[in-house]
N, C-alpha and C positions, 0 to 999 in steps of 0.2 A: 848250683843255679847264679849265673852270673845275673845279679842284680839290674844292671842293663836292659840285660835279654826281657827278665822276666815282666820289668814295668812296662816295656815297649808290647808284650803282650798283650798287658793288665793296665789299661792307659785309663779306665773308667778308676785306679785306686788313686791319681794324681790329679784328678777331675777333668780330662781332658780324652773323654771318647764318645762317637758319635759314629752311628752307623757309613761307609762307603755312599757315596756317591752313587744313586742311581739302584740302591738295596734293593727288590723287587722282593715284596710279601710273597713268600711259597702259600699256596694252596694245604700245606699241612703243618702251618706254623702255628694255626688254633688246637690243635688239634696237639703237639709238641707241646704248646706251653700247657694244655689241661694238667697233663701228664707229668708236668715240671710237680706238680702239686705232691705224687703219690711216694712214697719210698724206694719202688722197683730202679734198678737200673735203666737208665733211658740209653738206649744204643740206637745211632741212625747209620743206618748202612748206605749204600749207593757206587755206582761207575765213581769212579774218578772226576773230578770237575761237573757235578751235577748241583755244586751249592751247599753242602754239608755244612762247610768252614763258617760262611756266611751264614745259612741257618743257627747254628751254634752262637756267633755276636747279635743275630736278631733274638732269641731267646736270656742272652746277658743283658740285650737293651729294654726286652718288655719285665726283667724282674728288677731293675733299679725303676723306669718309666714308672712303673705302678708299689711303687718302693714294697714291691712283694720279701725283698734283701735289700743288703747295703753294701757299697762296696768291698769294702773290706770282707765281706761274707761269700765272694764271690772271685774264682781262679779258674785261671786257663794255663793249659798247657797244652803245648804240641810237640810230639813226638818227630816231626819233620826236622830241629832242633837236634844235631846230631850231638853234641856235647854234653845236652841233659840224657839223651838215652846213651852215653857212655857211665854217666856217672850214676845214671838209677840199676845198670848193667852189673855195676859192681856189689851194689847191694837195693834190692827193693826196698828195704827199710826208708833205703834215704829217702824216698817220696815222702812220707810224713813229717820227716825232719824241714825239708823246704816249705813246708805248708804253714808246718808251726815259728816256723822262722819271720815267714813274710806277715803272717798274721800275729803273730805278736801272743799267743798263747796256746792250751796243752789242748787239743783236738777231743781226747776224752774224758775231760772233765766239761768240757764246751755245753751248754745249753742249747742254743740258737746255732740253726741246718747252716751248715756250707755246702756253696756249689762249686764241684770241682770238673770242670770242661775240659778234657782229654781227647785231641784232635790227631789222626790218626794214631790210632791208640793200635796196631798189629803193628807197627814197626819198633814195637819193645816183645820180640817172645817170650809166654809166658806170665805177661804183665796183668793180664783179664784174671790168672790163676789167682794173683797177688791181690787183686780188687776182691776178690769174691770170699777173700780170707776177713778184708779188710767190713766189708757188708755185711761179714755173718756178725762179726762184731757188735754191731747196731751202733757205729759210731755215728753220730751227726752230719753224715754226708750224703748229699744226693747228689751223683752219679749221672753224666752225663758226659757218653762218650762215642766216636764217629770213626769209621773206616771206609775205604773205599775199598776195591774191588780182592779184597784175600781172603783166599778157601781158609787161609786157616782161622783168621779171626772169625767165619761165620762156625765154622767149627769148634773155636771156643767158649764163643755167646750159647751158640745150644748145649753146650754137655758140661761147660762149668757154670754158667747164668740158667741153667734151668729153675724156672722157677722163679729167680730171683731179679729179671728183666724183661723189657718192655720193645721190640725190636719197630722202627720205625725205618719203611726203606725211602731215601730219597733219591724220585725219579727225574730225568731230563724236565724242563718247561713242558706245562699244562698248554692251550691255546689260553689261559684266562689270566697265566703269569708270563705270556710272551706278549697279551695287550697293554697290561700292567708295566711290565720293560720298558715298551713305546711309546708309554705311556696315552695309550688310546683306552678311552671306554669299554671294556668288553664283555658281549652280550651275556645274556640270564639264561641260560641252558640249563635250569633246575627241572624244568619240562620234562624236557628228553632225559635227561638224567634219570626221573623219577619216574616212567615209562620202564628203560634200562632194568632198574632196581624192582620193577614189580609194585613202584608205590601204586600207579592209577595204568587204566587202559584208556587210548584217547579214542575221542569219538573226531569225524570229520571237521567238524566245526571248532572243537580245540587242538586238533592240530594247523588249522589255517592259523587259526591267533597265535600261535605260539611260530609260525612261519612269516606273519606278518608282524611281529615281534624283534624281531633278528634280522628285517629284513635290511633295515641299515647298516649291517657290520659286512653284509655278504660279498662286500668286495676288500675289505679288509681280511676278515679269512678267507678266503680264497685266496689270496697273497701266500696269507702264513704258512696257507695248507701246504703251498705249490714249492714256498721254501723248504719247510720241513721235510717233504718226498726230498728234496734232492740234499741237503745240507744237515737233515734234524734236527733237535730242541734242546744240545746243551747250550745253557747258558749263556753263556760268554761265544758260542757261536751262533746262536739262532738271532740275538743281539746287534753282531755285527754288518751291519752294509755293506762290507769288502768280502765279495764271492773269492780274491784269489786270497784272501787274509782269511775266509772258513775255510779253504783248500788246505791251507799250510796248517793252522788250527789241527784240525783232525789229522790228518798227517803225524803229526807231530803227536797225537795222542795214540796213536796207536798204535807210533815205536816207542815212548813210554809205557806205555800196554805190555808188552813183549816184552821188555829189555828189564820192566821194573815186580810187574802181575806175574810173570810168566816164567821168566829164566829159572827163580828157585824151582819151581815146581816142574819144571821138563827138563830133563837132561841135554846140554847144550846141543848135543849133533842130534838134537830130534827139534827141535825148537820148527824148525824147515816143514818137517812134517806136521807138527801144531800150527802153522802157518798156511798148509797145504787144507787141514781141516776145516779153518778159517775161512778160508775162501770157499772152498767147496759147501758149505753149510750157507753161506751169504746169499751164496747163487738158488741158494734152494728154501728160500722162506716161503713160508707157504704150503709146503711142503713135508709128506712124510719122511720121519725122522730116518733115512734103512742103513746102515751099520755095517754090512756085509755089502752096499753097492761102494761107496763110499772106501772101506778098507780093501774091496778089489782094485779100482780105479790107482789108488795109492802103494797098492803092492802093502801094506801092511797088515799086523791081527784085528780082529773087531774089538779088541780089547781095548786096543790102541785107541782107538776110534774114539768109542765108548768111552774112555778115561778122558780125552781132550774133548770131546762133546760136554762130558760132565763138568770138566775144568771151566770151558765158556759159557755154560750155564751158570755156576757159582759164581763166578766173577761176574755176573749183571750185563755179561755181555750178550747172552741171550735170551731168550725165554719162550718153556716147553711146554706147551698144551697137551691134554689126556685128551682121551676121547669121554665123553658124555655118556653113562651107563649107570642105569640106576644100583646095579654092583658097583659097588665103589672099588674094588678088589679088580674089577676090570679096568677101571678106573686107570688104578698104576701100572699094567700086566701091558695093554693095545699098545703099540707106537703110537707115541705123542708126534707134532706137528713142530719145524721150527718156525719162530721167528726171532729180528735182531731189538735190543731194545732200543737200541737210537740207529734211526735210516741213516743219519749222519755218517755211524760208524760203515755198517755196510757197505754203505755207495762208498766208502776212502778203499778199502779193503782191494775192491773189484774196479776202483778209476774209474766209477763213473759220477760226471763234474755238470750233469745240466738235464732237467726235464725234458729237453726234447731228443738227447741221448737217450734214455731209459724208455721213451715213444718211441723211438727207430727201433732200438733192440727187443723192441716187446714187453716191455717188465712194467708199465705205467702201473698195470691190472696186481704185479704182486707189491709193490709198493703201496697202492691203494688200501689192498689187507691188513699189509702190518701193519700201517698210519692206526686203521680201526681198530686192530687187536692191539696196539698201545693208547687208544681213545680209552678204549671197553675195559682195557686193564684198568689205569689212572681213574675212571669213573667207579669202581670197584676200590682198589684202594684208598681212595679220600671218605668214601661212606662208613658211614658206622653199622648197616646195614648187613648181613650175611648174603655172601652171593660167591659164585664160584665162576671161574669162566671155561668151557670145555671148545669140544670141536665134534661130529657126530661124522661116523661114515661106517656105512655097516659090513658085509663081508660083499654083496650084490654090488658092492661102488656108489650105494646112495651116502650120500654125503651134505652136511651144511657147515659150512666154514666157520660160524661159534653158536655157542650156545649160554647164556649167562642161566645159569641155574640162582632161584632165591625160592625162600619158604613158599611165595605166593602163586609163583609159575618156575616154566621154562622155556626161554626164549628163544628161539631158534631168531640167529640172521646171518645171513648170505651177502656179499659184495659183489657187484657189478660192476667193472671199468667201462659202462656203459649211460648213453639216455633212455634208452627203452629198453623194459624188461619183454624178454619174451616166455611163451608158456614152456616151451622147454626147460628155461633157464629158474624155473622154480617150483620144476619135479621135485627131487630133493627136500627142500623147502618142506613142500603139500606132503612128501610123505612122514616127516617127521611130526609136523600136526598131528599128522593120523595117526601115527601108531602110539602115541603120547597124549593124544586127547586131549591135545592144544590148542586154541583156537584162536592165539597171535604170531604174525612170525613178524620178521621187516628184513626188506633190500633195500642195501643202503649202496645209491649209485651218483652218477654223476646226473640227475632229472633238474629239473628247471623246476623242478614244481614237487610237493610233496601231495600224495595220493594214496586212496586204501582201495583195493583190491575184494570187494566182498564174496564169500559164497558161503550161501547158507549165514551158518550161525559162527565161521572163522573171516579174519581179517588179515590180509596180508598188507605192511605198510612200504608205500613206496617214502625213502626217503632221501632226499640232496645232504649228500654228504658234508657238505660246509655245514647241516640242522643240525648234525650228530654233535 
């Protein structure tokens, strides 16, 4: 490996290392730092441009600033470097030789742990298997791997590194991260998060106090939320104030995804079918995933639609929710509901460029529902508590948008794009609470203020979207 390239990537070894200006600490940062102390391989996966590379630099900075390690024991490699990939493709064994050359010592005889970060590891097929063999030799190495939306990488991690790795998904920015990126004080929403996760059951006084505590942030929350409904929350996009630039970045992302992530997984003459499946699913967020209908529209086989929708999910573009059932087998077998991981990508696929356009097309409601899905998913993902997210639908078409399952309770959540809730809109929620013998449910809407609808021993909480 060229020395100049190596030291450009490993600038801390020459004493010239600092985080890029504007670096935002991720919500997942503390959890990732804790996992650096464990022996298992740490794998960071997620969509392109969600900040995985930046997060690795933050972890390196943490190791150095807290003196958990020294510059000479930290190595960073990016498989975006084509020459490095060629060198290693000739023989994976060259990798340890490169490390030892720049370290000046034999790894096998070393006592102190060294940290090896490899970015975009999926770009060198088979290298994960090689890392597994080194891990099993119990060398004094802590491995940190990152990968973009690559189906092969997820499969390799699942199969080759089973029992040897811990995977963290790096999601698009959360609301708190956007606040930090804009240099704004973000609201403390732990009270609501704890409600969602089953820690407590609020009363009227508690809800009112929580609303008052974040009221000063309301205008900023609403502005950020509206922007995310249209442009999503990929870091570079949501922190840009240039709307035209946002659209260009999203289009470039979409094209790069198809050209680099999908072209090798789908035959070239079928790429247009993949795009059409992607467009149809983008137009049906919040709907049940009906493979037969899509196959009929495109005049392709149901198996083709199933494969392509699976690829969209495995490459982090889609999030499929299974239905809630006390029978775990039923959760897997019943039809999933589909949501996009990032609304900006979804809207770019459909050519949606403004909230006014969404409202004119009657899409504001499904955008709100998708945004709530991602908010609930991030609450669950960032928590150390056990929780799962589902939806609920019966054969008689009674349904609830979301169900958060925790050891403490099963919490049904409805999303309404309205300032007032009608009794008929609560039918599915009340039916679920009755059937499951639960005493609490939530309606998230465009309400001015929070409230509680009490009926005997049950409470339905009316939560303005900006309080979630």
